[in-house]
N, C-alpha and C positions, 0 to 999 in steps of 0.2 A: 849546807852550812855556810859555804862561800857566799852564796846569794843572800842569805840572811845577814851575814856580817857586813856585806857591802851596803845593804839597805840601812843597817844601823849606823854605819859610818857616815852615810849621807845625811841621816836624820840628826846626828849628834854633832856634826861639824859646825862651830859658831860662825865661821866665815860664810858658810853656804846657807844654813837654816834661816838666818834673818834676812838674807837677800832674796829668797825665793818664796812665792806663795804657794807653790805645789811642786812635787817632784814626780816625774814619770820614768818608769823603768820598763824596758821591752825585752821579751824573750821569744824565740821562734817556737819553742816546744817544751812542755813539762810532762813527764811521764811518771806514773805511780800506780802500782797495783793493777796494771793493765789498762789504766786510764791514759788518755792522751789529750793534753790541752794545747792547742795549736794557735799561734798568733796571739801570744799572751801580752797584755799590758797591765802593769801595776802602777797605780798612781796614789800618792798621798797628798791630800788637799786640806784647805782650811788651817794653815799653819797659825794664823792670827787668832783662831778660836781656842777655847779651852780644851775642846776635844777635836782631835783631827780624824779624818776619815780615810780609810784605806779602801780603794776600789779595785776590782779585778774586771778586765774585759778580755774575752776570748773569742777569736774568730770561729773556731771549730772545737767541739767537745766530743770526743770519740770514746765510746764505752767499751768495756771488755765483754767477751762472750759470756752469755748468749745474747747480750743486748746490743751487739755490734751492728745490727741492722738499723738501729735508730739514728737518725741524723740530727744533731743539735748544733746550732751555730748562733753567732752573735750573742754570746753570754755576757751579762753584765751583773756583777755582784756588788752590792753596796755594803754589805756586812761580811767582810772577808778577813780570814786569819790564815797565817801560814807560818809554821814553826814546829820544831822538834819532830820533823818528818810527818807532819799532819797539815792537811789543807781543809779548811771549813769555809763553806759559803752558806750563810743562813737567810740572806735576803737577796734573791736573784731573779732575773728574768732571762728567758731564753727563747729563741725561735726554733721550731721543729718542722722538719719535712717528713710527712708520714702519708700512708695510704688514704688518710682522711683529708689530705690537702695541707697547705702550709698553715702553721699555727704560730702566731706571733705574741710576744709579751706574755709567755707562759711563766707562772711563778715556779721557781725551782730552788731547791736547797740540796746540798750534798756535803759529805764528810769523807775524807780519805786519810788513812794512816797506813802503817806498814803491814797490818794484818787484816783490815776490813775497810770496806767502803759502802756508802749508802747514797742514793739519789732519790729525791721526791719531786714529782711534777704534780702540783696541786691545783684543783679546781679549774681545769681547762675548759673553755667553751668550745664544745665539739658537737657538730651535727645536731644543733638544737637542744643539747643537754650539757651535762657537766661530766668531766672525766678526771680522775686522780690515779697516779701511778707511783708505787714505791718499790725500789729495787735495793737489795742488800747482798753483799759479797763478803764472805769471811773465808780466808785462804782460798781454796778452790770450790767451796760450797757457795751457792747463791739461792736467792729467793726473790719472787716477784709477786706483788699484790696490785690489783687494779680494781677500781670501783667506778661505775658509770651509772648515771640517773637521767631519766627523761630523754634518752637518745632517740632521734627521729629515724625509724626503720626505713622509711621511704628514701631518705637522703643516703643512708648506708647502702641500700640496694642499688642505687644508681652507680655505685662503684663496680657492680657486676652487671654488665650490659644485658645479659640474658634474663636477669631477674628483676631489673629495675622497673620495667613497665608493668610488671605483675602487682607490685605493692602499691596500695592506694593510701593507707595510713597505718599508724601504730607507733608505739613507743617502747623502748627497751631499757631496762635497768639490770645491772648485774654486779656481782662480786666475784673476783677470780684470784685464786692463790696457786702458786707453782713454785717448786723448789727442785734443785738438782745439784749435780757435781760436774764441773767442766761443761762440756757441750751436751751432756745427758740430762734428761728430765727425770727427776726422782719421784715426784707426786704432783697431782693436779686436782684442784677442786674448783667447781664453777656453779654459782647460783644465779639464775636468771629469772626475770619477770617481764612478761610481755603483756601489754595492755592495748585493747581495742585495735587488734590487728585486722585490717581488711585487705584482701588480695584476690586476684583472679587470673588464672592462666589464659593465654591467648585463645585456646580452643574451648574455654568455658567449661572444661571437665573437672577442674579443681577450683574451689572458691572458699574464702574465709570471710566471715562477717563479724566484726566487733569481737574477735576472739581474744580471750585472756587466758594466760597460762603461767605457771611457774615451773622451773625445771632445775634439779640439782644433779650434778655429776661429780663423782670422785674416781680417780684413776691413779694407779701406781704400778711400777714394774715388779714382776715376780720372775727373776731369772731372765729367760729369753722372751717372755711374754708379758702382756699388760693385763692387770685385773681392773675392771671398772664396775662401778655401781651407779645407777641412775634412777631418778624418780621424776615423773612428769605428771602435773595436775592440770587438767583442762577444766576451767571453772566457769566460763561464761562465753557467750557468743554462739556462733553456728559454723559448721563445717560441712562442705559439700564435696564429696569425692565420687564422681559419677559411678553408679547411680544413687549412692548413699547420701542421706541428709541427716546430720546430727545436730539437734537443738541442745547445745551443751548447757545453756542456761537453765533448761528444765531437767536435763539428765547429765550432770557432770561425769567426767571419766578420769581415771588415773592409770598411769602405766609405770610399773616398776620393773627394772631389769638389772641383771648382773652376769658377768661372763669374762672371757679371756680373748684378747686380740693377740694372735700368733703371727707375727710379721714374717718369720722364716717360712712357715707353712702357708702363708697368705690365706689364712682363714680366721673366722670368728667362732668361738665356742660360746653359745648362749646358754649359760647354766640355768638361768631363771628368768622367766618373763611372766608378769601378772598384769592383765588388763582388767579393770573393774569398772562397772557402772552399777552402783548400789541399787538394789531393787529390781535389776534387769538381768545382768549376766556377768559371768567372770570366765576369763580365758587364761589358762596357764600353758606355758610352752617351754621347751628346751630344744636347741638346734645346733647343727654344725653347718656354717655358711662359708662358702669360698668367695672371696671378693675378686678373684681372677676373672670369673665369667659373669660379671654384672650381678653379683650377689646371688649365686646359684645355691639353692638349698640342697646340701648333700644328704642330710638326715635331720628329721624334726619330729617331735612328739607334741601334739596339741591336745589340750583337755578343755572342753567348754561345758559350762553348767549354767543353766538358767531355770529359775522358778517362776518366771513371768514370760511364758512363751508367746502370749498375745502381743505384748509390747515388743518383744525381741523380733518376732517374725514381721511385724508391721514395719520396723525400721531396717532390719538387716536382710530379710528374705524377700518380702514383697517387691522391692525395686528390681530384684533379678528375675522375678516371674513375669513382669510386665512384658506383653507381646508373646508369651509362650502359652502352651496348652494349660498351664497351671495358674494362669493369671486369675486373680479373684479369690485364691485360697487364703484363709486365715486360720491361725492355730491358737490353741490354749493349752495350758497344762505345764508340765515340767519335763526337762530334757537334759540328759548328760551325754556327751559325745567324746570319744577318743579318736584321734586321727594320726596316722603315721605317713610321713612324706619321705620318699627316698629318691634322690637324683631328680629332683623337680617334679616328681609324679606321686600322686596319692596311692599308697600301697595297701593301706588297711583303714577300715572305719568301723567303729563300734558305737551304736546309739542306743541309749536306754531311755525309754519314755514312760511317764507315769501320768495318769489322768489326762491323757492326750485327747484333745478335740480338734477336728478338722471341719471347717465350713467352707462351702464353695458358693460365692455370689451368684454363680450361674446354675446352681442347684444340680450339679453333675455328681457330686461326691461329698459325703459328710460321714464323720465318725464321732461317736460319743463314748467317753471313758475307755480310751485305747490304752493298753499296757503291753510292754514287750521289750525285747532286746534284738537289735539288728546288727548283723555282722556282714561286712563286705570286704573282699580282698582280691588282689591280683595274683596271689600266690596259688599256683595250680596244685601244689601238694596239700594245701590247707583245706580242711573240710569243717567249716564252722556253721553249724545249724543256727538259724534265727527263728524267733517265734513272736507272734503278735496276736493279741486277743482284744476283743471289744464287747461292749454292751450292745451297741447298735451301729450298724453300717447301712448307709443309703447309697445306692448307685442310681443316679438320676432319681426317680421317685419310688424305687423299689426298696423296701425296708428289709434288711437282713438282721436277724436276731443275734444273740450272743454266740460267739464262735472263737476258735483258735486255729491259727495257721502255723504250721512248721515248715520252713523252707530253707533253701540255700541261695546265697547271692554272691556272685563273683564277677569281676570285670564288667561286662555289659549284660549279664544274664541273671535271671531269677528262676528257680525251679522248685515246684512244690514237692516236699518229701513224703508227705502222708496224705491219704484221702481225707477230705474234710467235709463236714455237713453244716450247712448254714440254715438255721430256721427261717422260713420265708412264708408269710401269709398263711399261717395254720398248717403249712406243710414244710417241705425242706428242699434245698438245693444241695446236691452232692457234687463236689469237684474230685474227679479221679486223677486227672492229669493237668498240669499247668506249666507252661514255660513262657518266659518273657525275655525278649532280646531287644535292648536299646541300640539305636544307631545314630551316629552323629549327623546333625542337620536333617533328620528325617523322623517320621513317626515310628514308634517301636513295632516290632512283630511279636505275636504271641500265639500259642497253641493251647486248646482247651478241650477236655472231655468230661462228661458228667451225666447227671440225670436230675429230673424234677419229680417229686412225689407229693400228691395230695395238696397242691397249692390252690387256695381259694380263688376262683375266677371272679367272684364278686369283688374281693379286695384288690385283686390284680387289676380289673377293669377300672376301679375307682382310682388306683394309684397311677395308672397310665392315662387317665381321663378318656377312657374308652366308653362306648355305650355299655350299660350294665350287663354282666353276664352272671350265670349261676353255675353251680357245680364245682368240680375240682379239676386241676390240671396235673397230669402225670405223663411222664415220657422220658425217653433216653435222648441225650444230647450227643451226637456223634462228634467226630473231630472238627472243632471250629478253628480255622487257621486265618490269622490276621497277618498278612505279609505285604510289604511295599505299599502300605496304606489301603489295602483291599482285604475284605473279610469274605471268606468262603466256608461252606459247610460240607464235609464229606458225607455223602449219602443224604438221607432224608430224616427230618425230625418228626417223630411220630407222637401225636398228642391224642390221648383217649379222653374224650370229653362229651358230655350229653349223650351218653350211652352209644356214641359213635366214634369216629376217628377223624382227626385232622392231620394232613401231612404237609409239612413245609419242606419244599425242595428247591434246589438251585438258589439258595440264599447267598447273596453277595452284597457287600457294602464297601464304600470308600469314604474317606474322611470321617470314619467312625468316631475318632476322638477329637474332632473339631467342632466348631459351632454350626457346621453345615453338612451333616452326614447325608449320604445318598445310598439308598437301599433298593435292591432288586430281589424278587422272589417269585415263587409259584406256590400256590396253595390248592389243596384238594380237600373236600368235605364229603364224608361218606356216612350215610345213614344216621345223621344226628336226629335225636329225639326232639321234635318240635315242642312237645309238651313241656319238657325240661327247659328248652331254650327260651320259651316265651314266659316262663314263670318269672324271670328276672327282667324282662323287657315289659314296659308298660304299654304294650300294644294289643293286649287281649290274648286270650287263650286260643292256641291252634294245636290240634292233635294230628299226628302223622309223622312222616319221616322227611328228611331234607338232605339232599346231596348237591354237589356243585363244585365250582372251582373259581379261583382267581388267577388269571394268567397274565404274565408280563407286568406284575405289580412293580411300580417305581415310586419311591418315596423320596422327597427332599425335606430335610429337616423334620423327619418323621410325619410329613403330611403327603397324602396321595397326589400324584401328578398325573399318572396314567395307569390304566389296567383294563382288562376285559374280564368281567365277572358274571357268573350265572349261579343262582340258587333256586332249586325247585324239587318237586316230587319225583323221586327215582322211579324208574319204570317197573321195578320189581317190588314196589311197596305194596304189601298186603295188610298193613295196619289200619286201624280205625282212623277215618279222616273227618275231623269236625272242626268248625271255626266259629268263634263267638261273635256276637254282635259288635263288641268293642273292636275286635280284630278287623271285622269287615269295614267299619267306619274308618279305622286308621289306614287300612290299605287303600280304601277309596280316596281318602285325602292324600295319601302318597302318590297315587296315580293321576291326580288332578281331576277326579270325577266328583259327582255330587255327594256331599258328606251326610245327607239325611236320607240316604236311600232306604235304610231300614226303618227309621223312626217314623216315616210318613206313610208306611204301607202296613198291611196286615201281618207282615213279617216280624213286626215288633213283638208279636205274641210268642215268638221262639227265642230261646236263649242261645241256641247253637244251630248251625246248619251243616249239612254234609257237603263235601265237594269231591270232585273227580280228581283234580290236580291243581297245583298252584306253582307259580314261578315268576321270578323277576330277574332281569339282567341289566347290566350297565357296561357301556364302553365309554370310558372316561378319556378325553383328550382336549387340551386347551381350555380346561376349566368347565367343559360342558359334558354332561352325562347323557349319552344316547341310550334311551331306555327301551326295553323290549319285555314282552310278557310270555306267558306259557303257550299262548296261541294267538294268531292274528284274528281280528274281527273285521266286519265291514266298516266299522268306525272304531279306531283305536286297537286295543289288544287286551286279552284276558290276563288279569293278574291271578285271579281265582276263577276256575271254571267249575260251575256246580255240577252236582251229581246226586241222585237219590232225593229223598224228601226229608225235611223241607230243603229246597234247593235255592242257591243264590249265586249269581255271578258278580264278580268284582272287576270293573273295567278300568283301564288307564287310557287316557286320551292325549297326553303330552309326550311325544316321543323324544323331545330334547328338553333337559332340565339343567339349569345352571347348577354346578356342583355345590356352591355355597348355599343356594336356595334349598337344594335337596337336604343338606345337613341341617338346615334350620327346620325343615319339615320333620326330620327324624327326631330332632330335639324336642319339638312340640309334641310329637306323638308320645315320646318317652316321658314327658312331663305331665301328661293328662292321665289321671287315675281312672276316670269313669266316663261313660258315654251317656249322654242325656237323651232319653227316649220320650218324645212328645206324644 
């Protein structure tokens, strides 16, 4: 009141007012409602005009908490009033020192009285955009509003040296509201919009391209904790987070979340998280996260659902399979999954699949119409059976018909709980025991026992691209053990086929689940019926019995590299031994002899011939087959040695034959249906 009366005295004194054009009054400090105006100058000018002008100039303007970190100086107010314990500045300019750098000639207005105060900083030119701020204090309650449009994110990022080089372009707009009491925040809301944000980390593992998003956040205290709600919409652009690439322009995503921030316990309770990509997948989660140890997840529940597994797997699974044994797998169908995480480790998984299809670009593994529920857990006391069925399963080119597996999975192991039969090529494969053990950074181990019954050899040979066979395959499969990348078979595999027996012994393989498997084995053939055997080979009919062996067989990528083989008439064979003209012609061609030995002699009058014995052997090494016959001759060797009437000998003359050439001859023989007799 004293100051106001003094000013009025100066203004009303006749001896002074007519002698002066303006009056200036200076004060060191004015305080009101926690505000502080320092270096104050009041001036009244334009005395000769009908309307005089009162101006306020302030060196420093200090604001009450919580705005006391803002530094304002060089305030000039051209529309100023002061009276009745009120101060009003309606047209002012002020300079500001902030984290964004010095801001000059900022438009400002404020009002101060005994019970409230307000300040507005309007339309500031900041980092390429515009920013406005409004603050209000009533008693000890306060509120703050801020609005920014078109702010350049790259310029803002430069204020943080670690992030500045990563940002390439982008703009930010936002609206923020906050309120509280004293130094405490009572509520906060923030709406932001980011447009065409492009950035890349120095290592290239994270990148954003023309990313557009909007985000809303609301937060308020509840006792000793904070409740927050948030909504994020990713609407355009692309996001790369090694190895994932998301084209958000084609597949927008949204993230909704709610929870509590407990500062005393230094943890975050995530009550609700929902991530959606319409038409692709939905992820729901709740969690308890400690932010003491870099955001360690103490407990979490995740629920994933997708009705478009083809798109989901292409985006979210395939990148992680690259460079692994599962590279090239693609999935279709529907899938729901529940996951429990405890102390940073997965403790429980449940996956339910429907109409599942799996295709392998390398043709190792396919499934059609798979259905089932899979459980996996690290809890030793838990026994949760899983099951899975399918309409068709292909392992490499072996088709397995409809079947159902019941098994148990835990930690790194899977074990079959019940014996299972798989329809296979008009017969079946039975699995009695199966165990699978995964190992970190290595191929898995597994153990298998079972049997095969009545499998069609014709279909099997076609599926495996073998020379055509006839008859059926039956036999027991002893313990098959795959450990440390090597496959071994306990005992021998006995196969009864062609009214005889085939024994597979010393079977071993390495790299069995890779693109370059290597296989070692020994084979024995005992008393095979040549009549049945040759019915499916287009080599002509041969009657009799056949025994022999394949020793030291070595395959690379399922192709023979070396072996020593012999197939011939057993010594104790007392069966009828006859050979057709077609078989003679083909065996002659195989051995490199004249192919018209029958057709140009009187022997063309006979359909079949008797023989004493036959045999052929091969020692394969370095791509060359060293051929031998049943008996040496003066020139060449006997492939068939005749006996009885009519009699014929089949000779071979080339002791060394290129393996690929030999395969071509066999293919030509099997492709020829008839022998032309001239």
